[in-house]
N, C-alpha and C positions, 0 to 999 in steps of 0.2 A: 355292361350291367344289364340285368333283366328288366323288362318293361312289360306292361299290359297293353297290347296293341289297340290303338284307337281310343284309349281312355285318357281323360285329363290327368296329368301327372306333374309332380314337382320334384326338383332336385334340391336336396338340403345338404349344405356343406358346412363343416365346422372348421373355424379358423382360430388361431391364437391372437387375441386382441392386442398383444404387444409387438407384433410384427411391424417392422419399419425398414427403411433403406431401399427404396426403389422397387417395391413389390407391386407390379402392375401387370395384369394378365387378362386374357380372354378365357371364358369357359365355352368350349365347343361341345355340342351334343350332336352326334351323327353328322359331323362335319360342318354344322351350322353354328354361328356365333349366338350364344344364349345371353351372355352378359360380359361386360368389362368390369373388372374388380381392381380397386386400388386399396392396398392395406398400408396404413400409416398410423399406428397406435389407435386403431378404431375403438378398442375397449381394453385399455391397459390392465394387465394382471388377471385377465380371465379369458376363458374360451367362450366363443359365441357362434351361433348358427345363422346363416342366411338361407333364404328359400327363393328359388327361381322357378317360375312356371315354364313347363315344357309344352310348346305348341303341339296339339293333338296330331297335326299332320306329320310331325317328325316320328311319331310312334306307329303310324299306319303300316300294317304289314310286317312289323318287326316284333320279335320277342326279346331282343337284346340290342343295345347300342353302346357305342364308345363315348365316354366322357373324357375330354382332354382339357388340361389346364396349360395354356400356351402363353409364355411370357412375351411381353412387348419387346421390341428391339432395344437392347441395352439395359433391360430390366430383368427382374427375377419373378417367377411365380411365387405366390405365398405358400407357406406351409399349410397343407390340408390334413386335418386331424380326424376327419370322418366325412363320408360321402354316401348318400342314400337316395334312392328314387322312391317316392311314395305316390300311391294312387288313391283318389277319393272320388266317388261318383257324386258326392254331395259335399260342398265346401263346409257345411256345418257338421258333417259326420266325422268320426275319427278316421284319420288317414291310415291306410294300410300299406305297409312296406312292400315294394316290388323287388328291390335290391338294396344291399348294404355292402359297403366296403370300408376297410380300416387301413 
């Protein structure tokens, strides 16, 4: 996915709130673990988004990076219904999309 090198960025992921049944996985960005996620009826009947901060050092010298959803042993990764990287130089300003995937 495209990124803006050396700027604070966020990964936003859309999930289905009714996912259940052993969905536990790590989100890896540029090969580094960003978060561990467990989906178990987090928001039944609706889609929802979670936002994960990407450390600036992971974007240094890069214009794109790989985002990977890796299931834990014996588990499944959850369904991902949207994924985007946003950049904002000011946390109070409107976020600007760097990359979007569906």
